[in-house]
C-alpha positions as CSV (number, residue, x, y, z in Angstrom):
1,M,-11.8,-5.7,-9.2
2,D,-8.8,-7.0,-11.0
3,I,-6.2,-7.1,-8.2
4,T,-5.9,-9.0,-4.9
5,L,-5.4,-6.6,-2.0
6,L,-3.1,-7.3,0.9
7,Q,-4.3,-7.2,4.5
8,F,-2.7,-3.8,5.4
9,Q,-4.3,-2.3,2.2
10,Y,-7.7,-3.6,3.3
11,D,-7.2,-2.2,6.8
12,A,-6.3,1.2,5.3
13,I,-9.4,1.2,3.1
14,C,-11.6,0.3,6.2
15,R,-10.0,3.1,8.2
16,L,-10.6,5.6,5.3
17,L,-14.3,4.5,5.1
18,E,-14.7,4.9,8.8
19,E,-13.1,8.4,8.9
20,M,-15.3,9.6,6.1
21,E,-18.1,9.2,8.5
22,G,-16.2,11.0,11.3
23,G,-16.3,14.6,12.3
24,R,-12.9,15.8,11.1
25,R,-12.5,17.3,7.6
26,D,-8.8,16.5,7.0
27,I,-7.6,12.9,6.8
28,V,-3.9,12.3,6.3
29,L,-2.8,9.0,4.7
30,K,0.9,8.6,5.5
31,S,2.1,5.8,3.2
32,C,5.7,5.1,2.0
33,T,6.5,4.7,-1.7
34,G,5.7,1.2,-2.9
35,S,2.8,0.5,-0.4
36,G,0.2,0.7,-3.2
37,K,-1.2,4.0,-2.2
38,T,-2.9,4.4,-5.6
39,I,-4.4,0.9,-5.3
40,I,-5.7,1.7,-1.8
41,L,-7.3,5.0,-2.8
42,T,-8.9,3.8,-6.1
43,H,-10.5,0.8,-4.3
44,F,-11.5,3.1,-1.4
45,M,-13.3,5.4,-3.9
46,Y,-15.0,2.3,-5.5
47,E,-16.3,1.2,-2.1
48,Y,-17.4,4.7,-1.1
49,F,-19.4,5.2,-4.3
50,K,-21.4,2.0,-3.6
51,T,-23.0,3.5,-0.5
52,H,-22.9,7.3,-1.1
53,S,-25.0,8.7,-3.9
54,K,-24.4,12.1,-5.5
55,T,-20.6,11.9,-4.8
56,V,-17.7,13.2,-7.0
57,F,-14.1,12.5,-6.1
58,V,-11.5,15.1,-7.3
59,W,-7.9,13.7,-7.1
60,L,-5.4,16.6,-7.3
61,T,-1.8,15.7,-8.4
62,P,1.5,17.6,-8.5
63,G,2.4,19.4,-11.7
64,K,5.3,17.4,-13.0
65,G,5.5,13.9,-14.4
66,D,1.9,13.5,-15.8
67,L,0.9,11.9,-12.5
68,E,-2.8,12.6,-13.0
69,E,-2.7,10.5,-16.2
70,Q,-0.8,7.7,-14.5
71,S,-3.3,7.6,-11.6
72,K,-6.3,7.6,-13.9
73,E,-4.8,4.8,-15.9
74,K,-4.3,2.8,-12.7
75,M,-7.9,3.2,-11.6
76,D,-9.1,2.2,-15.1
77,K,-6.8,-0.9,-14.8
78,Y,-7.5,-1.9,-11.2
79,V,-11.2,-1.1,-10.8
80,R,-13.8,-2.4,-13.3
81,W,-16.5,0.0,-14.4
82,S,-14.7,3.0,-12.9
83,Q,-15.9,6.3,-14.2
84,T,-12.7,8.4,-14.5
85,K,-12.0,11.8,-16.1
86,L,-9.1,14.2,-16.7
87,L,-9.4,18.0,-16.6
88,S,-10.0,18.1,-20.4
89,D,-13.0,15.7,-19.9
90,V,-14.4,18.0,-17.1
91,M,-14.1,21.0,-19.3
92,T,-16.0,19.2,-22.0
93,S,-18.9,17.6,-20.1
94,G,-18.7,18.8,-16.5
95,F,-19.0,16.7,-13.4
96,S,-21.4,13.7,-13.0
97,E,-22.3,11.4,-10.1
98,N,-19.6,8.7,-9.3
99,D,-17.0,10.6,-11.3
100,A,-13.3,10.2,-10.2
101,C,-11.6,13.2,-11.7
102,F,-7.8,13.3,-11.8
103,I,-6.6,16.9,-12.1
104,N,-3.1,18.5,-12.3
105,W,-2.8,21.3,-9.7
106,E,-0.4,23.3,-12.0
107,K,-3.0,23.5,-14.8
108,L,-5.3,25.3,-12.3
109,T,-2.8,27.4,-10.3
110,K,0.4,28.2,-12.3
111,K,0.4,31.7,-13.9
112,G,1.0,31.6,-17.6
113,N,0.1,27.9,-18.0
114,N,-1.8,27.8,-21.3
115,A,-3.5,24.5,-20.5
116,L,-6.2,26.5,-18.8
117,K,-6.8,30.1,-19.8
118,D,-8.4,32.6,-17.5
119,S,-11.8,32.3,-19.3
120,E,-11.5,28.5,-18.9
121,R,-10.8,28.9,-15.2
122,T,-14.1,30.7,-15.0
123,N,-15.8,27.9,-16.8
124,F,-14.2,25.4,-14.4
125,R,-15.7,27.2,-11.4
126,E,-19.0,27.3,-13.2
127,Y,-18.9,23.5,-13.7
128,I,-18.3,23.1,-10.0
129,E,-21.2,25.4,-9.1
130,K,-23.5,23.6,-11.6
131,A,-22.6,20.3,-10.0
132,Q,-23.3,21.6,-6.5
133,N,-26.6,23.0,-7.6
134,E,-27.5,19.5,-8.9
135,G,-26.9,18.2,-5.4
136,L,-23.4,16.7,-6.0
137,S,-21.0,16.6,-3.1
138,F,-17.2,16.9,-3.7
139,K,-14.7,14.8,-1.8
140,I,-11.0,15.8,-2.4
141,I,-7.8,13.7,-2.5
142,V,-4.6,15.7,-2.5
143,D,-1.8,13.5,-3.8
144,E,1.8,14.2,-2.7
145,S,0.3,16.8,-0.3
146,H,3.7,18.0,0.9
147,Q,4.1,19.6,-2.6
148,N,0.7,21.3,-2.7
149,D,0.3,23.4,0.4
150,T,0.2,27.0,-0.9
151,I,-2.2,29.9,-0.9
152,K,-3.1,29.2,-4.5
153,S,-3.9,25.6,-3.7
154,S,-6.0,26.6,-0.7
155,D,-8.0,28.8,-3.0
156,I,-8.6,25.9,-5.4
157,L,-9.8,23.7,-2.5
158,S,-12.2,26.4,-1.4
159,Y,-14.0,26.2,-4.7
160,F,-15.2,22.7,-4.0
161,N,-16.6,23.4,-0.5
162,S,-15.7,19.9,0.5
163,D,-16.4,18.4,4.0
164,K,-13.6,15.8,3.5
165,I,-10.1,16.2,2.2
166,I,-7.7,13.2,2.1
167,R,-4.1,14.3,1.9
168,T,-1.6,11.6,1.0
169,S,2.2,11.6,1.1
170,A,5.2,9.5,2.3
171,T,6.3,12.7,4.1
172,P,3.2,14.7,5.0
173,K,3.3,18.0,6.8
174,E,1.6,18.6,10.1
175,Y,-2.1,19.5,9.8
176,K,-4.1,20.9,12.7
177,D,-7.0,18.7,13.8
178,A,-6.4,16.0,11.2
179,T,-6.9,12.3,11.5
180,V,-3.7,10.4,10.5
181,I,-3.8,6.9,9.0
182,E,-0.2,5.6,8.8
183,I,1.0,2.6,7.0
184,K,4.2,1.5,8.6
185,E,7.1,0.9,6.4
186,E,7.9,-2.4,8.2
187,I,4.5,-3.8,7.2
188,V,5.2,-2.9,3.5
189,I,8.6,-4.6,3.7
190,S,7.1,-7.7,5.4
191,Q,4.6,-8.0,2.5
192,E,7.6,-7.9,0.1
193,L,6.4,-4.9,-1.9
194,I,9.6,-2.9,-1.3
195,K,13.2,-3.7,-0.8
196,K,14.4,-4.6,2.7
197,V,17.1,-2.0,3.0
198,L,18.9,0.9,1.2
199,I,22.6,0.4,1.1
200,I,24.7,3.6,1.0
201,N,28.1,3.6,-0.7
202,E,28.9,-0.1,-0.5
203,D,32.6,-1.0,0.0
204,F,33.7,2.7,0.0
205,A,37.0,3.2,1.8
206,K,37.2,5.4,4.9
207,N,39.3,8.0,3.0
208,I,38.6,8.5,-0.7
209,H,40.7,10.7,-3.0
210,V,38.7,11.1,-6.2
211,K,39.8,13.1,-9.3
212,D,36.7,12.4,-11.3
213,Q,33.6,11.8,-9.2
214,I,31.5,10.9,-12.3
215,S,33.8,8.0,-13.3
216,Y,34.2,6.9,-9.6
217,L,30.5,6.7,-8.8
218,L,29.3,5.4,-12.2
219,D,32.0,2.7,-12.2
220,K,30.5,1.5,-8.8
221,A,27.0,1.7,-10.2
222,L,27.7,-0.3,-13.3
223,A,29.6,-3.0,-11.4
224,K,26.6,-3.3,-9.1
225,Q,24.1,-3.4,-12.0
226,A,26.1,-6.2,-13.6
227,D,26.1,-8.2,-10.3
228,I,22.3,-7.8,-9.9
229,Y,21.7,-8.7,-13.6
230,S,23.8,-11.8,-13.4
231,K,22.1,-13.0,-10.3
232,M,18.7,-12.3,-11.9
233,Q,19.7,-14.4,-14.8
234,S,20.9,-17.3,-12.6
235,I,17.5,-17.6,-10.9
236,G,15.7,-17.4,-14.3
237,K,14.5,-13.8,-14.1
238,D,14.4,-11.7,-17.2
239,I,14.9,-8.5,-15.2
240,N,17.3,-5.8,-16.3
241,P,18.1,-3.6,-13.2
242,L,18.1,0.2,-13.9
243,I,20.5,2.8,-12.7
244,I,19.0,6.3,-12.1
245,V,21.6,9.1,-12.4
246,Q,20.3,12.3,-10.8
247,I,22.1,15.5,-11.9
248,P,21.8,19.2,-10.8
249,N,19.5,21.6,-12.6
250,K,21.2,24.0,-15.1
251,N,24.4,22.0,-15.4
252,E,24.6,21.0,-19.0
253,D,28.4,20.4,-18.8
254,L,27.9,17.7,-16.2
255,Q,25.1,16.2,-18.3
256,N,27.3,16.0,-21.3
257,D,30.1,14.5,-19.3
258,I,27.8,11.7,-18.0
259,V,26.6,11.0,-21.6
260,Q,30.2,10.8,-22.8
261,Y,31.1,8.4,-19.9
262,F,28.3,6.0,-20.8
263,E,29.1,6.2,-24.5
264,S,32.7,5.2,-23.7
265,K,31.2,2.0,-22.1
266,G,29.1,1.3,-25.1
267,I,25.9,2.6,-23.5
268,T,24.2,5.0,-25.9
269,F,20.9,6.5,-26.9
270,D,21.2,4.9,-30.3
271,N,21.4,1.3,-28.9
272,Q,18.6,2.2,-26.4
273,R,20.8,1.3,-23.4
274,L,20.8,4.9,-22.2
275,A,17.7,6.9,-21.5
276,I,17.1,10.5,-20.4
277,W,14.1,12.3,-18.9
278,L,14.5,16.1,-18.8
279,S,12.0,18.8,-19.5
280,K,13.6,19.6,-22.9
281,Q,15.0,16.2,-23.8
282,K,13.4,12.7,-23.6
283,E,14.9,9.6,-25.0
284,N,14.1,5.9,-24.8
285,L,11.3,6.3,-22.2
286,E,8.5,4.4,-24.0
287,N,9.1,1.0,-22.4
288,I,11.5,1.9,-19.6
289,V,9.3,0.6,-16.8
290,D,9.2,-2.9,-18.3
291,N,11.4,-5.3,-16.3
292,S,13.2,-6.5,-19.5
293,A,13.7,-3.1,-21.1
294,A,17.0,-2.6,-22.8
295,S,18.1,0.6,-21.0
296,I,20.4,0.2,-18.0
297,A,20.7,3.9,-17.1
298,L,18.4,6.8,-16.9
299,I,19.5,10.4,-16.5
300,I,17.1,12.7,-14.6
301,K,16.8,16.0,-12.8
302,Q,13.7,16.5,-10.7
303,A,10.6,15.4,-12.6
304,V,11.0,11.7,-11.8
305,A,11.0,12.3,-8.1
306,T,7.2,12.2,-7.8
307,G,4.8,9.5,-8.7
308,W,6.9,7.5,-11.2
309,D,6.9,3.8,-10.8
310,C,9.7,1.7,-12.2
311,P,10.2,-1.4,-10.0
312,R,13.3,-2.6,-11.8
313,A,15.1,0.6,-10.6
314,Y,17.8,-0.6,-8.2
315,I,20.6,2.0,-8.1
316,L,20.6,5.8,-7.5
317,V,23.7,7.8,-8.3
318,K,23.1,11.2,-6.8
319,L,25.0,14.2,-8.3
320,R,22.8,16.9,-7.1
321,D,23.1,19.6,-4.3
322,N,20.7,21.6,-2.2
323,M,17.6,19.4,-2.1
324,D,15.4,19.6,0.9
325,E,14.9,16.4,3.0
326,T,11.4,15.7,1.9
327,F,12.4,15.7,-1.8
328,E,15.3,13.4,-1.0
329,I,13.1,10.7,0.5
330,Q,10.7,11.0,-2.5
331,T,13.7,10.4,-4.8
332,I,15.0,7.4,-2.8
333,G,11.5,5.9,-3.1
334,R,12.0,5.5,-6.9
335,I,14.5,2.6,-6.2
336,R,12.7,0.9,-3.4
337,R,10.0,-1.2,-5.2
338,M,10.5,-4.9,-5.8
339,P,10.4,-5.8,-9.5
340,E,7.8,-8.6,-9.0
341,A,6.4,-7.6,-5.6
342,Q,8.2,-10.4,-3.9
343,H,11.6,-10.8,-2.1
344,Y,14.1,-13.2,-3.6
345,E,15.7,-14.1,-0.2
346,T,19.1,-12.9,-1.3
347,S,20.5,-9.6,0.0
348,L,21.9,-8.6,-3.4
349,L,18.4,-8.6,-4.9
350,D,16.4,-7.6,-1.9
351,S,18.4,-4.3,-1.4
352,C,18.6,-1.0,-3.3
353,Y,21.8,1.0,-3.6
354,L,22.8,4.7,-3.3
355,F,26.2,6.0,-4.5
356,T,27.0,9.6,-3.7
357,L,29.8,11.8,-2.5
358,D,27.4,14.2,-1.0
359,T,27.9,13.8,2.7
360,K,25.0,16.1,3.7
361,F,22.6,14.1,1.5
362,T,23.9,10.8,2.9
363,E,23.4,11.9,6.5
364,S,19.9,13.3,5.7
365,V,18.8,10.0,4.2
366,K,20.1,8.0,7.2
367,T,18.3,10.3,9.5
368,S,15.0,10.0,7.6
369,L,15.1,6.3,6.9
370,G,16.8,5.2,10.2
371,K,17.6,1.5,10.1
372,G,16.3,1.4,6.5
373,A,19.5,3.1,5.3
374,L,22.8,1.3,6.2
375,D,26.5,1.1,5.4
376,A,27.6,-2.1,3.7
377,A,30.6,-4.3,2.9
378,T,31.1,-7.6,1.2
379,I,32.4,-10.3,3.6
380,S,33.6,-13.8,2.8
381,L,32.9,-17.2,4.2
382,K,35.7,-18.7,6.2
383,P,37.3,-21.7,4.4
384,E,36.4,-24.3,7.1
385,H,32.6,-23.8,6.5
386,K,32.6,-24.1,2.7
387,K,31.6,-27.8,2.6
388,F,28.7,-27.5,5.1
389,T,25.3,-28.5,3.7
390,L,21.7,-28.9,4.8
391,K,18.5,-30.0,3.1
392,S,16.1,-27.1,2.7
393,Q,12.4,-27.2,2.0
394,Q,11.0,-24.2,0.2
395,R,7.5,-23.0,-0.8
396,K,6.1,-20.4,-3.1
397,S,6.5,-17.0,-1.4
398,L,3.6,-15.1,-3.0
399,P,0.4,-15.2,-1.0
400,E,-2.5,-16.9,-2.7
401,P,-5.9,-15.2,-2.9
402,I,-8.5,-16.3,-0.4
403,D,-11.1,-18.7,-1.7
404,S,-14.7,-17.5,-0.8
405,R,-15.6,-21.2,-0.2
406,H,-13.0,-21.3,2.6
407,V,-14.4,-18.1,4.1
408,L,-17.9,-19.6,4.1
409,S,-16.6,-22.8,5.7
410,A,-14.8,-20.7,8.4
411,I,-17.9,-18.7,9.2
412,E,-20.0,-21.9,9.5
413,D,-17.5,-23.5,11.9
414,Y,-17.4,-20.3,14.0
415,F,-21.1,-20.0,14.4
416,Q,-21.5,-23.7,15.1
417,K,-18.8,-23.6,17.8
418,K,-19.6,-20.3,19.4
419,Y,-23.5,-20.5,19.3
420,S,-24.1,-24.2,19.2
421,I,-26.5,-23.7,16.2
422,N,-27.8,-26.6,14.1
423,F,-27.4,-26.4,10.3
424,F,-30.1,-27.5,7.9
425,P,-30.3,-27.9,4.1
426,H,-32.3,-25.6,1.8
427,R,-35.9,-26.6,1.3
428,I,-36.4,-29.7,-0.8
429,D,-40.0,-30.9,0.0
430,I,-42.8,-30.1,2.4
431,T,-41.6,-32.5,5.1
432,A,-38.1,-31.1,5.0
433,S,-39.5,-27.6,5.0
434,S,-41.3,-28.2,8.3
435,S,-38.2,-29.6,9.9
436,N,-36.0,-26.8,8.6
437,E,-38.3,-24.1,10.0
438,K,-38.1,-25.7,13.5
439,L,-34.3,-25.7,13.3
440,A,-34.3,-22.1,12.0
441,L,-36.6,-21.0,14.8
442,Q,-34.3,-22.7,17.4
443,N,-31.2,-21.1,15.8
444,Q,-33.0,-17.7,16.0
445,K,-33.7,-18.1,19.7
446,I,-30.1,-19.0,20.3
447,L,-28.8,-16.0,18.4
448,N,-31.3,-13.7,20.0
449,A,-30.2,-14.8,23.4
450,S,-26.7,-14.0,22.4
451,G,-27.4,-10.4,21.5
452,Y,-28.7,-10.6,17.9
453,V,-31.8,-8.5,17.2
454,F,-34.7,-9.9,15.2
455,T,-37.3,-7.4,14.0
456,K,-38.7,-6.3,10.7
457,D,-38.2,-2.6,11.7
458,I,-34.8,-0.8,11.9
459,K,-33.8,-0.1,15.5
460,T,-31.3,2.6,16.5
461,Y,-30.9,4.6,19.6
462,T,-29.7,8.0,20.9
463,K,-28.8,9.4,24.3
464,Q,-30.7,11.7,26.7
465,G,-29.6,13.5,29.8
466,E,-27.9,16.6,31.1
467,V,-24.1,17.5,31.3
468,N,-22.6,20.8,32.2
469,T,-19.2,20.6,30.4
470,L,-17.8,18.8,27.4
471,E,-15.4,16.9,29.6
472,N,-18.3,15.7,31.7
473,A,-20.1,14.7,28.5
474,K,-17.2,12.4,27.7
475,N,-17.0,10.8,31.2
476,K,-20.8,10.4,31.7
477,F,-21.9,9.4,28.2
478,A,-22.4,5.8,29.3
479,E,-24.6,6.9,32.2
480,L,-27.1,8.9,30.0
481,D,-30.5,7.3,29.2
482,N,-30.9,5.4,26.0
483,I,-33.7,6.6,23.7
484,N,-34.8,3.8,21.2
485,I,-35.7,4.8,17.7
486,V,-37.8,2.4,15.5
487,T,-38.1,3.0,11.8
488,P,-40.1,0.9,9.3
489,L,-37.8,-0.8,6.8
490,N,-37.7,1.0,3.4
491,T,-35.4,-1.0,1.1
492,H,-34.9,2.0,-1.2
493,K,-34.1,4.4,1.7
494,H,-32.1,1.9,3.7
495,G,-30.5,0.2,0.7
496,R,-27.3,2.2,0.6
497,Q,-26.8,1.6,4.3
498,F,-27.3,-2.1,3.8
499,H,-24.8,-2.2,0.9
500,H,-22.3,-0.1,3.0
501,H,-22.4,-2.7,5.8
502,I,-22.0,-5.6,3.4
503,A,-19.0,-4.0,1.7
504,E,-17.4,-3.3,5.1
505,I,-17.8,-6.9,6.2
506,G,-16.3,-8.0,2.9
507,L,-13.2,-5.8,3.3
508,K,-12.5,-7.3,6.7
509,V,-12.3,-10.8,5.2
510,H,-10.6,-10.0,1.8
511,L,-13.7,-10.5,-0.3
512,D,-15.5,-8.1,-2.6
513,Y,-19.1,-7.0,-2.2
514,D,-20.6,-9.6,-4.5
515,Q,-18.8,-12.5,-2.8
516,I,-19.7,-11.6,0.8
517,L,-23.3,-10.8,-0.1
518,T,-23.5,-14.3,-1.6
519,I,-22.2,-15.8,1.6
520,I,-24.7,-13.8,3.7
521,R,-27.6,-15.0,1.5
522,K,-26.4,-18.6,1.6
523,L,-26.5,-18.7,5.4
524,F,-29.6,-16.6,6.1
525,D,-31.8,-16.2,3.0
526,T,-34.5,-18.8,2.6
527,K,-34.3,-18.6,-1.2
528,S,-30.6,-19.3,-1.4
529,N,-29.6,-22.8,-2.5
530,H,-27.2,-23.9,0.3
531,N,-27.0,-27.0,2.5
532,N,-25.7,-25.4,5.7
533,K,-28.3,-22.8,6.4
534,I,-28.6,-21.0,9.8
535,L,-31.9,-19.0,9.3
536,T,-34.7,-18.8,6.8
537,L,-35.3,-15.1,6.2
538,E,-37.1,-13.4,3.4
539,L,-35.1,-10.8,1.4
540,R,-36.6,-7.9,3.4
541,E,-35.8,-9.7,6.6
542,V,-32.2,-10.1,5.5
543,Y,-32.0,-6.3,5.1
544,S,-33.3,-5.8,8.6
545,F,-31.1,-8.6,10.0
546,V,-27.9,-7.0,8.6
547,L,-28.9,-3.4,9.5
548,N,-29.8,-4.2,13.1
549,N,-26.8,-6.5,13.7
550,A,-24.2,-4.9,11.5
551,E,-21.5,-4.5,14.2
552,K,-22.1,-7.9,15.7
553,L,-21.9,-9.5,12.2
554,K,-18.7,-7.7,11.4
555,H,-17.2,-8.9,14.7
556,D,-18.3,-12.5,14.3
557,I,-17.4,-12.8,10.7
558,R,-14.0,-11.2,11.2
559,S,-13.3,-13.4,14.2
560,S,-14.3,-16.5,12.2
561,M,-11.3,-15.9,10.0
562,S,-9.0,-17.3,12.6
563,S,-10.4,-20.6,11.5
564,E,-9.1,-19.8,8.0
565,L,-5.6,-20.7,9.2
566,K,-6.4,-24.3,8.8
567,F,-6.5,-23.8,5.1
568,A,-3.1,-22.3,5.0
569,A,-1.2,-25.6,5.2
570,V,1.3,-26.0,2.4
571,K,0.3,-28.5,-0.2
572,P,3.0,-31.2,-0.8
573,D,3.2,-30.4,-4.5
574,K,4.1,-26.8,-3.6
575,I,7.2,-27.9,-1.6
576,R,10.6,-28.4,-3.2
577,T,13.7,-29.8,-1.5
578,V,17.1,-28.1,-2.3
579,D,20.6,-28.2,-0.9
580,F,21.5,-25.3,1.3
581,T,25.1,-24.1,1.6
582,F,26.4,-20.9,3.1
583,P,26.9,-18.3,0.3
584,Q,30.6,-17.7,-0.4
585,T,30.2,-14.0,0.1
586,I,27.4,-11.9,1.5
587,L,26.6,-8.2,1.5
588,F,27.0,-7.3,5.1
589,T,24.9,-4.3,6.3
590,Y,25.8,-2.5,9.5
591,D,25.4,0.7,11.4
592,G,28.6,2.6,10.8
593,T,27.8,5.2,13.4
594,N,27.7,2.6,16.2
595,K,30.6,3.2,18.6
596,T,30.9,-0.6,19.2
597,Q,32.3,-2.4,16.1
598,E,33.4,-5.7,17.7
599,I,34.3,-8.5,15.3
600,Y,32.4,-11.7,16.1
601,T,35.0,-14.4,15.6
602,K,32.6,-17.3,15.9
603,N,30.4,-16.2,13.0
604,V,31.0,-18.3,9.8
605,Y,32.0,-15.0,8.0
606,A,35.1,-13.1,8.4
607,N,34.8,-9.5,9.7
608,Y,31.2,-10.0,10.9
609,R,30.6,-7.0,13.2
610,S,28.4,-6.6,16.4
611,S,26.9,-3.6,14.7
612,A,25.0,-5.7,12.2
613,E,21.7,-4.2,11.0
614,P,18.9,-4.6,10.6
615,R,18.5,-6.6,13.8
616,S,15.9,-6.7,16.5
617,T,17.1,-6.3,20.1
618,P,16.5,-10.0,20.9
619,E,18.6,-10.9,17.8
620,K,21.4,-8.7,18.9
621,E,21.4,-10.1,22.4
622,F,21.3,-13.7,21.0
623,E,24.3,-13.0,18.7
624,E,26.2,-11.6,21.7
625,F,25.3,-14.6,23.8
626,L,26.5,-17.0,21.0
627,E,29.8,-15.2,20.7
628,K,30.5,-15.6,24.4
629,A,29.1,-19.1,24.9
630,I,31.8,-21.7,25.6
631,S,29.6,-24.5,24.1
632,V,29.2,-22.7,20.8
633,I,31.9,-23.4,18.2
634,W,30.4,-21.3,15.3
635,F,27.1,-19.7,14.3
636,Y,25.3,-18.4,11.1
């Protein structure tokens, strides 16, 4: 794998793997734009393929924006040795084991779409039937599921006869009897993947009289773009923030007026500073997602609202009416990603901006995003605080990948402290071998007494007893008799199950399959060359040990990672000392709908309001306390 996953992404993958073994057909992954949904799902498929033979994933995408090609490219990029196909590939060679097929819904469902003629649709169904006759099992992913919930799409789903359908969206619809896996927006913000807040109509007056809404809104947007660009340059970042201008469908006059406005500012198609993405006109799109691309404005209608990633997009100017709420949130998502997946700890760069005179749209966004969409104003530092300084120590903000050696050391420490086991080196000579086997036997007795199972066979159990209702079955399940099942180990038969458990353990400690398998073998396999061994098991016995103790191993190894914190200390060479002063001006975000708009006179900034957002309840209470406290002269 070529990318380091974050903890919440690992957690989502683990949940998906668990729910694939559950009884419900439908799984909903509710994930905000910028959370790495494609990364999560591609790595999930990679892990699932390891332990489930005869599987094909079909990833269905919305019609506009070439999203199926984007998703395929991401899997090819993120996951080594992935076996991906588009619809054209399927129509050429059919389906094969471990295929991840990315297919555009519209090519299958839209009447008159020449990408797939009626005769080819028949062939498509034949390819599905052929795969099913060969024993292949289809698992379905419905991307942007809120856009694909029609009778035609249901018919397509029925072709695959799948027992598992994963539906993904930032704004999913309600599905009966579905398992919902939700990635909270707050977590994604805390991991610095998306901007902290959406600021609506910054520094707009209470009453605005506008003769030309285009000039008014685009003047605001260009001024903000210049501020962001200047700040990026000052911190050494070659990032050119992008303005997205969204216009109504079938309004060529407005489109022409916008182009003329930009041309009057020296922003044209010819100098590549202006781009456009419409169904019948595309200009300067080739490198538009690059952070340093020349274009500073992009004119769009609807196509860009789904699946398009351009992290340098900071500003949305909305000149469009009559959109439903779901589509609005998808559009806002285009400007929420951070350019480098990290916050810059300055509100100017860690926020995104919406300029619009559409009140209905503004209120809908506020309702949908809550405290993630705020009013804003620029406020200034009071003169008496301009000379105040402190020394600030700073460290690199990006998380560093976990070293497998640290994980191994953490596991060793945990087992030694929890179970009082004695480590021994790998076999060197006959004398050492005898001593090692005595220690290994002693460790085995300790672990056995603590609940670990040691047998060459695979032990499972089921329940036996009588209940008269389903409700009683739930309540009395623990009281039913256990029936033990013993199965001789078959490394071929049990191999996939073994690999599945190893992969799950790895996901819980941020390591891939090969890394965690190496750790397991170092600690328990007699043939592994490692000086802190716990047991001396032959390879077949390692299989049995993992299969019989999978849940206990997962718990102990996951728990051991609390010891990993000792490796998180900041290295001295990663710390820099800088002078801290209060910024001369700040972008102050607040809840304009709050009835209480008290000015806190003790704050170092003029016009700092009690309605400041985002704030937690303790923060609000503390600010109120500081304002009223006699002993407090000022606060920041």
